[in-house]
Legacy VTK file of the C-alpha trace (Angstrom):
# vtk DataFile Version 3.0
C-alpha trace
ASCII
DATASET POLYDATA
POINTS 293 float
-6.373 -23.332 25.257
-8.915 -20.878 23.841
-12.017 -18.987 24.949
-15.176 -19.433 22.873
-16.661 -16.372 21.201
-19.979 -17.044 22.973
-18.378 -15.652 26.116
-19.119 -18.649 28.339
-16.639 -21.296 27.230
-13.269 -20.514 28.850
-9.842 -22.180 28.633
-11.029 -24.881 26.255
-8.147 -27.319 25.443
-7.136 -28.058 21.861
-8.346 -31.649 22.231
-11.917 -30.367 22.553
-13.181 -29.328 19.122
-16.545 -27.822 20.122
-17.663 -25.403 22.833
-19.408 -27.190 25.740
-21.843 -24.260 26.052
-22.846 -23.328 22.498
-21.423 -26.312 20.525
-19.671 -24.008 18.009
-16.787 -25.553 16.054
-13.563 -24.345 17.711
-11.182 -25.711 15.049
-10.619 -22.303 13.325
-9.983 -20.637 16.676
-7.471 -23.317 17.736
-5.731 -23.043 14.365
-5.585 -19.231 14.509
-4.108 -19.255 17.988
-1.439 -21.762 16.979
-0.021 -19.642 14.122
2.170 -17.265 16.217
3.533 -20.175 18.280
4.349 -22.165 15.130
6.254 -19.204 13.687
8.115 -18.791 16.993
9.147 -22.471 17.048
10.268 -22.276 13.410
12.343 -19.208 14.253
14.123 -21.125 17.023
14.937 -23.994 14.643
16.302 -21.625 11.999
18.428 -19.856 14.609
19.941 -23.191 15.678
20.831 -23.837 12.033
22.569 -20.464 11.821
19.987 -18.966 9.417
19.711 -15.757 11.409
17.931 -13.582 8.834
15.159 -16.127 8.322
14.925 -16.751 12.063
14.464 -13.024 12.729
11.754 -12.897 10.063
9.792 -15.709 11.729
10.158 -14.160 15.203
8.978 -10.793 13.908
5.940 -12.392 12.291
5.136 -14.310 15.498
5.224 -11.106 17.559
3.144 -9.052 15.130
0.526 -11.796 14.792
-0.001 -12.217 18.519
2.971 -13.713 20.410
4.135 -10.396 21.892
5.580 -12.050 25.015
8.740 -11.087 26.873
10.355 -14.350 25.739
9.610 -13.653 22.071
11.009 -10.080 22.248
14.079 -11.328 24.132
14.739 -14.030 21.530
14.374 -11.564 18.643
16.705 -9.148 20.425
19.337 -11.879 20.800
19.099 -12.598 17.059
19.676 -8.921 16.294
22.763 -8.953 18.540
24.216 -11.873 16.561
23.704 -9.784 13.409
25.322 -6.773 15.187
22.101 -4.755 14.931
22.494 -3.408 18.448
19.974 -0.568 18.205
17.232 -2.943 17.031
18.171 -5.426 19.751
17.828 -2.792 22.473
14.352 -1.878 21.177
13.282 -5.513 21.561
14.720 -5.677 25.085
12.740 -2.547 26.008
9.546 -4.226 24.765
10.420 -7.399 26.671
10.886 -5.338 29.851
7.449 -3.789 29.335
5.920 -7.272 29.175
7.892 -8.601 32.173
9.538 -5.794 34.210
11.206 -8.195 36.645
12.866 -10.466 34.083
16.573 -10.662 35.010
17.532 -12.266 31.663
16.176 -9.201 29.859
18.137 -6.843 32.122
21.379 -8.787 31.644
20.923 -8.938 27.857
20.256 -5.204 27.707
23.362 -4.312 29.747
25.587 -6.619 27.700
24.252 -5.250 24.405
24.720 -1.628 25.513
28.348 -2.481 26.284
28.828 -4.145 22.882
27.245 -1.183 21.082
29.579 1.235 22.871
32.646 -0.847 21.947
31.441 -1.116 18.364
30.904 2.641 18.227
34.454 3.307 19.409
35.802 0.806 16.880
33.855 2.404 14.028
35.124 5.840 15.057
38.724 4.613 14.814
37.993 3.011 11.447
36.550 6.283 10.168
39.624 8.192 11.310
41.971 5.685 9.667
39.876 5.777 6.515
40.006 9.569 6.448
43.788 9.626 6.881
44.207 6.984 4.193
41.870 8.910 1.885
43.907 12.107 2.268
47.094 10.174 1.556
45.655 8.590 -1.574
44.283 11.865 -2.900
47.574 13.681 -2.415
49.682 10.796 -3.750
47.679 9.930 -6.859
47.234 13.202 -8.691
45.647 11.575 -11.723
42.578 10.412 -9.770
39.962 13.099 -10.390
37.298 14.217 -7.943
34.597 12.963 -10.300
36.041 9.437 -10.308
36.232 9.362 -6.525
32.625 10.512 -6.205
31.387 7.958 -8.753
33.116 5.063 -6.998
31.761 6.163 -3.623
28.211 6.233 -4.974
28.640 2.775 -6.444
29.786 1.416 -3.075
27.039 3.073 -1.012
23.669 1.374 -0.504
20.898 3.442 -2.109
17.124 3.425 -2.119
16.926 1.828 -5.568
18.831 -1.318 -4.547
17.139 -1.436 -1.138
13.753 -1.173 -2.868
14.531 -4.220 -4.993
15.632 -6.143 -1.901
12.466 -5.177 -0.035
10.196 -6.186 -2.937
11.837 -9.598 -3.052
11.551 -9.969 0.728
7.844 -9.076 0.819
7.035 -11.398 -2.082
8.250 -14.458 -0.135
7.595 -13.384 3.465
5.318 -15.798 5.431
1.795 -14.370 5.529
2.493 -11.608 2.977
2.826 -13.672 -0.231
-0.553 -12.558 -1.592
-0.665 -9.055 -0.123
-0.564 -6.425 -2.838
1.850 -3.673 -1.819
4.150 -1.740 -4.122
7.653 -0.498 -3.338
9.098 2.361 -5.352
12.703 3.368 -4.797
14.402 6.654 -5.530
17.634 8.116 -4.247
15.609 10.181 -1.762
14.065 7.078 -0.140
11.505 4.273 -0.386
7.742 4.618 -0.733
5.527 1.665 0.233
1.917 1.852 -0.934
-1.128 -0.365 -1.438
-3.978 -2.029 0.460
-3.640 -4.777 3.062
-6.455 -6.755 4.712
-5.710 -5.906 8.363
-3.707 -3.822 10.835
-1.581 -6.898 11.555
-0.551 -7.150 7.882
0.254 -3.423 7.781
2.413 -3.677 10.912
4.190 -6.716 9.496
4.999 -4.952 6.194
6.415 -1.973 8.111
8.496 -4.233 10.370
9.972 -6.073 7.372
10.847 -2.713 5.780
12.616 -1.552 8.948
14.677 -4.749 9.046
15.705 -4.421 5.385
16.505 -0.696 5.453
18.177 -0.607 8.900
18.262 3.235 8.978
20.115 3.419 5.648
17.389 5.385 3.889
14.063 7.065 4.578
10.868 4.994 4.258
7.445 6.560 3.601
4.414 4.331 4.231
1.193 4.947 2.290
-0.353 1.591 3.232
-4.100 1.541 3.843
-6.448 -1.091 5.215
-8.881 -2.657 2.724
-12.384 -1.258 2.282
-14.592 -1.179 5.429
-16.897 -3.785 3.887
-14.037 -6.257 3.782
-12.771 -5.411 7.253
-16.125 -5.927 8.941
-16.424 -9.543 7.755
-15.081 -10.818 11.050
-14.655 -14.611 11.426
-15.738 -16.362 14.602
-12.997 -16.103 17.200
-11.138 -13.238 15.497
-8.221 -12.130 17.713
-6.953 -8.546 17.880
-3.768 -7.314 19.592
-4.264 -3.948 21.325
-2.068 -1.065 20.152
-1.319 2.312 21.652
-4.333 4.647 21.510
-6.915 1.869 21.081
-10.250 2.158 22.909
-13.277 -0.121 23.049
-15.440 2.442 21.259
-12.755 2.878 18.594
-12.553 -0.881 18.014
-16.352 -1.084 17.795
-16.357 1.683 15.187
-13.623 -0.089 13.192
-15.170 -3.566 13.215
-18.900 -2.787 13.405
-19.222 0.790 12.192
-20.942 1.721 15.476
-19.094 3.005 18.533
-22.045 2.043 20.733
-21.313 -1.657 20.252
-18.221 -1.477 22.449
-20.131 -3.396 25.151
-20.120 -6.527 22.949
-16.323 -6.525 22.916
-16.186 -5.756 26.635
-18.608 -8.511 27.650
-16.714 -11.260 25.857
-13.345 -10.031 27.185
-14.314 -8.715 30.627
-12.064 -11.246 32.345
-9.130 -9.459 30.635
-10.443 -5.876 30.906
-10.812 -4.740 34.534
-11.403 -1.148 33.411
-13.380 -0.631 30.150
-11.979 2.898 29.790
-8.412 1.655 29.577
-6.917 -1.086 27.407
-3.476 -2.600 27.940
-1.137 -2.469 24.947
-0.242 -5.937 23.562
-3.179 -7.713 25.241
-5.154 -9.965 22.878
-8.932 -9.496 22.628
-11.599 -11.642 20.993
-13.721 -9.649 18.520
-17.169 -11.284 18.147
-18.658 -11.449 14.632
-20.780 -8.567 13.358
-24.497 -9.186 13.732
LINES 1 294
293 0 1 2 3 4 5 6 7 8 9 10 11 12 13 14 15 16 17 18 19 20 21 22 23 24 25 26 27 28 29 30 31 32 33 34 35 36 37 38 39 40 41 42 43 44 45 46 47 48 49 50 51 52 53 54 55 56 57 58 59 60 61 62 63 64 65 66 67 68 69 70 71 72 73 74 75 76 77 78 79 80 81 82 83 84 85 86 87 88 89 90 91 92 93 94 95 96 97 98 99 100 101 102 103 104 105 106 107 108 109 110 111 112 113 114 115 116 117 118 119 120 121 122 123 124 125 126 127 128 129 130 131 132 133 134 135 136 137 138 139 140 141 142 143 144 145 146 147 148 149 150 151 152 153 154 155 156 157 158 159 160 161 162 163 164 165 166 167 168 169 170 171 172 173 174 175 176 177 178 179 180 181 182 183 184 185 186 187 188 189 190 191 192 193 194 195 196 197 198 199 200 201 202 203 204 205 206 207 208 209 210 211 212 213 214 215 216 217 218 219 220 221 222 223 224 225 226 227 228 229 230 231 232 233 234 235 236 237 238 239 240 241 242 243 244 245 246 247 248 249 250 251 252 253 254 255 256 257 258 259 260 261 262 263 264 265 266 267 268 269 270 271 272 273 274 275 276 277 278 279 280 281 282 283 284 285 286 287 288 289 290 291 292
């Protein structure tokens, strides 16, 4: 169900194509609201097929584009656990707990993952010790192996920003919703630099999330992404939905979408059933942004 941008039509089912109050066509609004759910459902199907990387991509896109529910964060966290990305999984469980503090499934998943991460950390420590001992033995036993050869082979085995940059470029070129977004990725041994213009904050957040998943703390990422020109941003379609982020205010949103902070009342009036206090917005809540007059 959707709310009409006129501010009077509330909880209109998908079967009803026009607003009973203003008769506006609700098809675009129904379609827009269905996108995050469709991505979420596709992610579940891919996970059942064992395609974990693709499933995580779809879940991430669903969350960034509006489905920031406890269930979605919990599901994405579980996918990260299957890929042994325990730190990323715990971040998703924290976000799920913020959405639903009393969710016992989230608490259990978090405790189990913390235990797995601790065991994995101890295992990796032992592996590092064994590797170090073996390395010393090899170096002392094989006198003909020079230091330069050892260093060269180590560099060839280690992931670097150049190869990660190529992987990220390929990922962004085929990522759902980002196929036609023009961002550039340059890779050097010091890290990755992502630059370019994107049409919205949601696209920018999605690019950054994809980069974090690809890099996984293996190199530094610098983001120089900017939102398209103000003229393009202010062309707001009827029923445009915006997910609140940390630091957002009604006057700030009015300045971004209308170029006038004084028009914050327009956003408040159409969303007042969701905003009990106009001086404070709740992170992750979805607001309707009425078109610019």
